[in-house]
C-alpha atoms as a printed R data frame, in Angstrom:
    type eleno elety resid chain resno       x      y       z
1   ATOM     1    CA   UNK     A     1  73.339 54.537 113.820
2   ATOM     2    CA   UNK     A     2  73.374 58.305 114.248
3   ATOM     3    CA   UNK     A     3  73.800 57.852 118.008
4   ATOM     4    CA   UNK     A     4  77.247 56.377 117.230
5   ATOM     5    CA   UNK     A     5  78.181 59.223 114.885
6   ATOM     6    CA   UNK     A     6  77.448 57.070 111.837
7   ATOM     7    CA   UNK     A     7  74.585 59.033 110.309
8   ATOM     8    CA   UNK     A     8  75.836 58.348 106.782
9   ATOM     9    CA   UNK     A     9  75.812 54.551 107.181
10  ATOM    10    CA   UNK     A    10  74.108 52.306 104.621
11  ATOM    11    CA   UNK     A    11  71.834 49.513 105.816
12  ATOM    12    CA   UNK     A    12  70.701 46.549 103.701
13  ATOM    13    CA   UNK     A    13  68.317 43.796 104.756
14  ATOM    14    CA   UNK     A    14  68.328 40.517 102.817
15  ATOM    15    CA   UNK     A    15  66.092 37.544 103.465
16  ATOM    16    CA   UNK     A    16  67.178 34.119 102.272
17  ATOM    17    CA   UNK     A    17  66.921 30.442 103.070
18  ATOM    18    CA   UNK     A    18  69.265 30.850 106.051
19  ATOM    19    CA   UNK     A    19  67.210 33.658 107.551
20  ATOM    20    CA   UNK     A    20  67.478 37.413 107.547
21  ATOM    21    CA   UNK     A    21  70.820 39.144 107.096
22  ATOM    22    CA   UNK     A    22  71.316 42.790 107.982
23  ATOM    23    CA   UNK     A    23  74.363 44.444 106.445
24  ATOM    24    CA   UNK     A    24  75.572 47.809 107.711
25  ATOM    25    CA   UNK     A    25  78.244 49.739 105.856
26  ATOM    26    CA   UNK     A    26  79.794 52.523 107.910
27  ATOM    27    CA   UNK     A    27  83.056 54.400 108.285
28  ATOM    28    CA   UNK     A    28  84.410 54.293 111.827
29  ATOM    29    CA   UNK     A    29  86.991 56.991 111.164
30  ATOM    30    CA   UNK     A    30  86.756 60.057 113.304
31  ATOM    31    CA   UNK     A    31  86.977 63.596 111.950
32  ATOM    32    CA   UNK     A    32  90.760 63.214 111.590
33  ATOM    33    CA   UNK     A    33  92.185 61.232 108.685
34  ATOM    34    CA   UNK     A    34  93.973 58.820 111.001
35  ATOM    35    CA   UNK     A    35  90.789 57.409 112.497
36  ATOM    36    CA   UNK     A    36  90.198 56.444 116.104
37  ATOM    37    CA   UNK     A    37  92.836 54.820 118.275
38  ATOM    38    CA   UNK     A    38  92.722 50.984 118.348
39  ATOM    39    CA   UNK     A    39  91.116 50.771 121.799
40  ATOM    40    CA   UNK     A    40  88.600 53.492 120.917
41  ATOM    41    CA   UNK     A    41  87.782 51.660 117.686
42  ATOM    42    CA   UNK     A    42  87.329 48.358 119.546
43  ATOM    43    CA   UNK     A    43  84.972 50.015 122.030
44  ATOM    44    CA   UNK     A    44  83.004 51.539 119.163
45  ATOM    45    CA   UNK     A    45  82.775 48.165 117.382
46  ATOM    46    CA   UNK     A    46  81.607 46.436 120.568
47  ATOM    47    CA   UNK     A    47  78.992 49.108 121.241
48  ATOM    48    CA   UNK     A    48  77.701 48.948 117.680
49  ATOM    49    CA   UNK     A    49  77.608 45.132 117.766
50  ATOM    50    CA   UNK     A    50  75.668 45.190 121.026
51  ATOM    51    CA   UNK     A    51  73.150 47.710 119.674
52  ATOM    52    CA   UNK     A    52  72.666 45.775 116.418
53  ATOM    53    CA   UNK     A    53  72.179 42.530 118.369
54  ATOM    54    CA   UNK     A    54  69.640 44.263 120.604
55  ATOM    55    CA   UNK     A    55  67.732 45.655 117.609
56  ATOM    56    CA   UNK     A    56  67.761 42.266 115.866
57  ATOM    57    CA   UNK     A    57  66.744 40.399 119.049
58  ATOM    58    CA   UNK     A    58  69.727 38.094 118.760
59  ATOM    59    CA   UNK     A    59  72.943 37.245 120.567
60  ATOM    60    CA   UNK     A    60  75.998 39.521 120.203
61  ATOM    61    CA   UNK     A    61  77.933 36.480 118.916
62  ATOM    62    CA   UNK     A    62  75.652 36.470 115.846
63  ATOM    63    CA   UNK     A    63  76.972 39.919 114.845
64  ATOM    64    CA   UNK     A    64  80.214 39.949 112.871
65  ATOM    65    CA   UNK     A    65  82.390 42.865 111.831
66  ATOM    66    CA   UNK     A    66  84.449 42.833 108.635
67  ATOM    67    CA   UNK     A    67  86.991 45.549 107.967
68  ATOM    68    CA   UNK     A    68  88.061 46.428 104.429
69  ATOM    69    CA   UNK     A    69  91.010 48.779 104.326
70  ATOM    70    CA   UNK     A    70  93.752 50.040 102.034
71  ATOM    71    CA   UNK     A    71  95.793 46.843 102.336
72  ATOM    72    CA   UNK     A    72  92.906 44.900 100.783
73  ATOM    73    CA   UNK     A    73  92.746 47.363  97.885
74  ATOM    74    CA   UNK     A    74  96.505 47.086  97.366
75  ATOM    75    CA   UNK     A    75  96.279 43.291  97.358
76  ATOM    76    CA   UNK     A    76  93.475 43.280  94.780
77  ATOM    77    CA   UNK     A    77  95.353 45.788  92.588
78  ATOM    78    CA   UNK     A    78  98.510 43.651  92.681
79  ATOM    79    CA   UNK     A    79  96.536 40.534  91.719
80  ATOM    80    CA   UNK     A    80  94.802 42.376  88.852
81  ATOM    81    CA   UNK     A    81  98.133 43.666  87.516
82  ATOM    82    CA   UNK     A    82  99.662 40.194  87.697
83  ATOM    83    CA   UNK     A    83  96.660 38.684  85.895
84  ATOM    84    CA   UNK     A    84  96.882 41.342  83.170
85  ATOM    85    CA   UNK     A    85 100.594 40.676  82.563
86  ATOM    86    CA   UNK     A    86 100.047 36.899  82.408
87  ATOM    87    CA   UNK     A    87  97.081 37.384  80.053
88  ATOM    88    CA   UNK     A    88  99.093 39.625  77.720
89  ATOM    89    CA   UNK     A    89 102.016 37.175  77.688
90  ATOM    90    CA   UNK     A    90  99.709 34.277  76.832
91  ATOM    91    CA   UNK     A    91  97.958 36.256  74.096
92  ATOM    92    CA   UNK     A    92 101.333 37.278  72.648
93  ATOM    93    CA   UNK     A    93 102.509 33.661  72.705
94  ATOM    94    CA   UNK     A    94  99.299 32.448  71.039
95  ATOM    95    CA   UNK     A    95  99.445 35.122  68.333
96  ATOM    96    CA   UNK     A    96 103.127 34.387  67.709
97  ATOM    97    CA   UNK     A    97 102.447 30.677  67.231
98  ATOM    98    CA   UNK     A    98  99.197 30.991  65.302
99  ATOM    99    CA   UNK     A    99 100.041 33.690  62.739
100 ATOM   100    CA   UNK     A   100 102.872 34.220  60.309
101 ATOM   101    CA   UNK     A   101 105.560 36.397  61.871
102 ATOM   102    CA   UNK     A   102 104.577 39.561  59.893
103 ATOM   103    CA   UNK     A   103 100.920 39.182  60.841
104 ATOM   104    CA   UNK     A   104 101.858 38.349  64.432
105 ATOM   105    CA   UNK     A   105 103.869 41.570  64.728
106 ATOM   106    CA   UNK     A   106 100.953 43.557  63.275
107 ATOM   107    CA   UNK     A   107  98.427 41.895  65.626
108 ATOM   108    CA   UNK     A   108 100.606 42.514  68.696
109 ATOM   109    CA   UNK     A   109 101.154 46.144  67.610
110 ATOM   110    CA   UNK     A   110  97.367 46.536  67.258
111 ATOM   111    CA   UNK     A   111  96.870 45.047  70.733
112 ATOM   112    CA   UNK     A   112  99.385 47.470  72.268
113 ATOM   113    CA   UNK     A   113  97.778 50.355  70.349
114 ATOM   114    CA   UNK     A   114  94.311 49.480  71.658
115 ATOM   115    CA   UNK     A   115  95.551 49.277  75.248
116 ATOM   116    CA   UNK     A   116  97.408 52.599  75.018
117 ATOM   117    CA   UNK     A   117  94.421 54.375  73.418
118 ATOM   118    CA   UNK     A   118  92.000 53.006  76.027
119 ATOM   119    CA   UNK     A   119  94.286 53.956  78.927
120 ATOM   120    CA   UNK     A   120  94.828 57.382  77.356
121 ATOM   121    CA   UNK     A   121  91.103 58.056  77.065
122 ATOM   122    CA   UNK     A   122  90.561 57.136  80.710
123 ATOM   123    CA   UNK     A   123  93.552 59.274  81.722
124 ATOM   124    CA   UNK     A   124  92.481 62.341  79.721
125 ATOM   125    CA   UNK     A   125  88.839 62.159  80.789
126 ATOM   126    CA   UNK     A   126  89.727 61.671  84.468
127 ATOM   127    CA   UNK     A   127  87.172 58.867  84.688
128 ATOM   128    CA   UNK     A   128  87.965 56.602  87.644
129 ATOM   129    CA   UNK     A   129  87.326 52.904  87.365
130 ATOM   130    CA   UNK     A   130  86.120 51.782  90.796
131 ATOM   131    CA   UNK     A   131  83.628 49.267  92.108
132 ATOM   132    CA   UNK     A   132  80.151 50.587  92.767
133 ATOM   133    CA   UNK     A   133  79.540 51.683  96.364
């Protein structure tokens, strides 16, 4: 992959019941932050697909390219936030119905306290919560 300027790419080979799958993780961005122009990127993708197909002794149509960008991350973040809000509303409703009102207020206050303390620890430590590369 170094011939395509992708020396830092990660390659995984998995063998299963459907055959062998080769997964290549690479960043097609150029030295600038904006990345290559669309036509330049398409040419790079086609060249990489052709080379991978040649190395795997298979047809170019068997090679697929998946792009994960910032819009995907934004979509996942929005879904996680929505799920968290719904979860907290349901927990609050359950606690309100299950406990006496004084105990329900105390339990909800404890829940809010735990969330604030946990978020504060992550914020103060600078620890980022991200999926493993």
